N, C-alpha and C positions, 0 to 999 in steps of 0.2 A: 676454578676453571668454569667457563661458561658452558651451559647446556645447549645442545643444538636443537632449537625449536623455532617456531615462527617469530616469536618475540625477539630472539637473538638475531635472526636473519634481518629483521626490520631495523634493529639497533645498528647492525653492521652496515646496512644499506644507507641509513641516515648519516652515519659517520663518513662513509666514502663519498656521498653526495656533497658533503660540506668540505671535506679535507682532501679528497682525491686519494688515489692509491697508486704509487709507483709511476704511472704515466702522467705526462703533461704537467710536470712540476708538483705533483701531488705528494702526499705523505709517504714515508718509507714503510715498508711492510712491518718492520720491527715495531714502529710506533703504533700501527693498527693493532698488531697482536698484543702489545702491552695494554692498550686501552680496553681491548675486548677480553683480556685475561686468558689468552690462548697462546700456544706455541706455533712456530712456523709450520711444523709438521701437521698440526691440527688444521691450520688454515688450508694447506694443500689438500688434506683429506676432505675438508668441507667443500673445496672447489670442485671436487669430483662429483658432488651432489648437483644434479641438474638445476634444481630450484635455486640453491645458493649461488652456484656459478653464474647462472643467467642474471640473477638479481645484482650481483656484484659488477658484472660487465655493464649492465644498464646504468648502475650508479656511477661507474667510471665515465660513461658516455655523458651522463647528466652533468657531472663535474666539468668535463671538457667543454660542453656547450655553454655552461654558465661562465666559465673562464673566458671563452671566446667572446661572449656578449660583453663582459667587463672590459676586455682589452679593446674591443671596437669602440665601446663607449668612451673609454679613456683617450683613445687616439682621436676620436671626433672632438672631444672636449679640448684636447691639446691643439688640434688643427685650427679650431675657431677662436681659441682664447677663452679665458674665463676670469671671473672675479671671486675673491674670497675675503672674509673678514679676518684680519690678523689681530690677536689679542695679546698684549704684553702686560704682565702683572708684576707689581713689586709688593713685597711683604715685609713686615717687621715683627719682632717678637714682643709680646706683651705677657710677661711672666713665662709660662710654658706653652702659650698658644700663639699660633701664627695669625696675624691680623693683616688684612688687605690695606696697603698704604695707598697704592695708585694703580689704576687700570687704564690702559690706553688701547682704544680700538681704532683701527684704520682699515679702509678698503684697499685691497691690493689687486691690481690688474695684471694678469699674466698674458702677455702678447701671444698672438697666434703663432704656431710652429709650422713654418712652411714645409719642412720635411715631412711632418705627419700628414699635412694636407695632400701633398703629392702622393705619398704612399697610399692614403685612403682612396683618392680619386683613381689612381692607376689600377688599383685592385678591385674597387667596387664597381667601376664603370669603365673597363678597359677598352670598350669599343669607342668611347668618346674621349678618353684621356689616356694618351700614350706617353711614356717617358722615354722616347727615342727620337732620333733624327733620321729622316729619309733623304737620300741623295739620289736624284734621278739624272741620267745622262742620255742625251740623244745625239745622234750624229756618229761619225766615224772616230775610231780611236787609232791614232797613228803612233807606232812605236819608234819610227825613225831608224829602223834597223837596216843596215846595208850589208849585204853578204858579198864578199869578193871571192870568186872561184878561180882557181889557178889552172884547172884542167877541164877538158870537155866532158869527161865522164861524170864529174861532180855536177857540172852545169846541167847535164841531161837528167840526173837524179833529182835535182832541185826542181826542174821543170815538171817532172812527173809528179812530185809531191804537191806542187801548186795546182795541178789539174785535178787532183782528187780531193 
């Protein structure tokens, strides 16, 4: 079982910064507890300590910010397209050892993803890039509705409604 001290707090913070914890697709609490050698009840008791609780909350926020940066970077890369080198290798056995027979390298171009581009532009600069259509109308709108009234009382009522 881990002892509660500054070194343990730092170890916990470093782990949460790298792996997250519960929120934002981070690791599960049980995984954290297993790595740290503590039980869930110990974790919750430690969270009551202001220093530990604040440090873990900040570490979760740091994980979230890093995740956000990575996602934005990946979206931007996808939106503009990119190239990478693809390596294919063939091996053969010489005795008990694998030996390289052939290695083929080729550059592969991934075309821009229009959907990623639209998403980025409409969210990064919504004042300049909107993903909506506006329809403006000027003039009168006629419904072409004709009302037929069979008695004078209804005609007077309709006349009063039109005047107001």
